[in-house]
N, C-alpha and C positions, 0 to 999 in steps of 0.2 A: 127605149125609156118611154112609159106612157105619156101621152100629151099633157095630162093634168099635172105632171111633176116638173114641166119645163120652167115654170116660174119660180121654182125653189132651188135650182141648181145652177148658180151663176158661173162657177168655174169650169164646169164640165164641157161647155161648148166654146171656150176660148175667149180671149180678150175682146174680140169683135162684138160680142153680145153686150158689152158694157154700154154701147151707144144705140142698140137696136131694141125696140119695143116688141114683145111677143104679141102677135095678133090676139084680139079679144076672145076669139073662139078657142084659144089655146091656153087661156089663163084660168086660174082658180076664180071663182065668182067674186070672192072678196077683194081680189086684185084689181078689178075694174071698178070698184067703188069710188066715187068722186072724192071720198075722205082718205083714200090711200095717200100717205105722206112720207116725206123723207124722215129719217131718224134725227134726233137732236144733234148727234155728232156731225152727220152730213150737213145739216142746217148750219151749225157753228162754223164749220170749215168753209162753206160757201160764202157766208156773209163776212167772215174774217178776211178771207182772200180778196173779196170784192173791195172792202175798205183799203187794205194794203195796196192793191193794184191801182185803185184810184189815186192814192197818195203818191205812189211810185211814178205814175205817168205824169201827174201834175208837176211834181218836183223835177223829173227828168227834163220836161219841156222848158221849165223855168230856169234851170241851172246852166244849161248849155250856153246861154248868152251873157252869163255873169262874167265880170272881169275877174282876173286872178286875185283871190283874196282868201283870208281865213274862212269867211262865210261860204264861199264857193267850195273850198276844200271840205268843209264840214258837211255840206249838202251832198257832195259826191261820196263821201264815206257812208253817210246814212243811206243813200241810194243803193250802194253796193251791198251793205249787209241786210237791208230790207229785201233786196232782190234774192239773196241767198235764203232768207226766211220764206219767201214765196216758193222757192224751189223745194224746201223742206215740207211745207204745207201741201204743195202739189203732190209730192210723193205719198204723204199720209192720206191725202184725199183719194188718190188712185187706189191704194192698198185697201182702204175702207170700202171703196166702190166695188172692188173685186170680192170682198168678204160680204158685204151687205148690198146686194143689188138694189138699185133705186126702184121705186114703185113705177109701174107702167103708166103711160098717159091715160087720162080719163077716157072711158070707152066712147062717150059722146063726142069727144074731140077726135078720136081715131076715126070714127064713122063719118065725120063731117070734113076732115082734113084731106085735101088733094094729095096725090102721090108726091108731087114736087115739094110740097110743104113738109111732108115727113122726111124726105130726103134732106131738105135744107136743115131741118131740126137736128137730125142725127149727124149731119156733116158739120154743122156749126159746133156742136158739142165736141166732136172728135178733134176738129182742128184747134179748138180752144185748149184742150188738154195737151196737145202737141206743143202749142205756144207757151203754156204754163212752164214747160221745161226749157224750150228753146230760147226764150227771152232772157231768163236769168243765166243760162249757161253761156250764151254769147256774150253777156255782160261780164260774167266772171272771166271768160277767156280773153276779152278785150283788156280788162284790167291787168291780168297776169302778163299778156303779151306786151303791155305798155310798161311793165316793170313795177307795178304797184300791187302789193299783196292785199287781199281782202281781209278785213278784221271784222269778224261776225260780232254784232252788238258793240262794235268799237273796242272789243277786248280779246277775242279769241282769234288768233292768226290761222287762217285756212291755207292749205297747200295751193301752190300755183296750178291752175288748170292747164296751162301751157307754159312753155319757156319763153322768156323775154325775147321779143323779136318785133322791132318797130315796124317793119314791113307787114308782118302778120297782123299786128295791131291795126294798122290802116285798113287792111283787108277785112277784118272782123267788124270794125266799127259801124260801117253802114248797115250791115246785116242785123246788128243789135237794134238799130233804129227802125229798120224795115219790119222786123218781127214784132217790135213793141207797137208800131202804128197798126199792124195787122191785127194784133191782139185787141187793141183799143177799138178797132172798127167792128170786129166780131162781137165784143162785149156790148157795143152800142146797139147792134142788131138784136142781140139776145135780150137786152133790156126792152127795146121797142116792141119785140114780138110778145114778150111776157106781159107788157102793159096792154097790148092790143087784145090778147086772149082774156085778160082780166077785165077790161073796161067795155070792150065791144062784144066779144064772143061769150064772155061770162061762162066759161067751161071748167073753171076750178083749177086751171093749170098753175097759177101763181100761189094758190093756197097750199100746194104741196110742199113749197119751200118756205112758207111763212111761219114764224115761230109760234104764233098764237093759234089756239084751237085744239081740237081733239086729234090725237096721233094714233097711227096704227103701228104694227110691229115692223115696218120696213125700216 
C-alpha cells in the first residue's frame, strides 16, 4: 500500500493502530493540520462517558460506607445499571474508533514530544479502553456472584454474568475496586496532560476534542 494511503485505512492494519499515530511524513498533508479534529459522534461519546464515569466513581466511593437502608440500595442499583451503560457506550465508542480513525496528533506536538511521552500517551489510551470494559464487567460479575441481578435503568433484567457463588463474589469484589481506582488514576493523568498541552504547550491537542470550532472530516 502506498504510504500516502495509510492515514485512510484504519482497519487494514489491525486494532493496534487504534492507539498509534502515523508519523507526520506518512500522513496526508491535511491530516497534520492543527485543526484536524474528532467527529461530533466521537466528541459526544467522549464527554458523555466522562460525565457518567465521574458520577459513577463518586457514587461508588460514597455508597460503600453507607449503612444498610433504602437509600443505599437505590444508589447501588443506580451504580450497577449506570455501569452497564458505560459498558455499552465503551463498545459503541470502540466500534466508532475502528470505523472512523481519530485524527493524528498535531505535527508540532509530534516533533516536540519525547519518545517516552508518545509511549505514555498511547499506553494510557490503550489501558483506559481496557478498563472501560474491565470495570463494569467485574462489577456485573460481582453483583451476579452475590446473587443480585442487574436491572438496566431499573427496569430491564439482565442475565447473570456468572452463577451465584459467595466465595467467587468475595474474590471478584477487590478487583472491581482496583480496576476502578486504576481507571480514575489514568483519567486524572489524562486530564492533567491535556490541560498541560492546552495551557503550557499550546499545541492544539485539547481543541481536537472540544465541541466548539471548525471541524474536519475525521
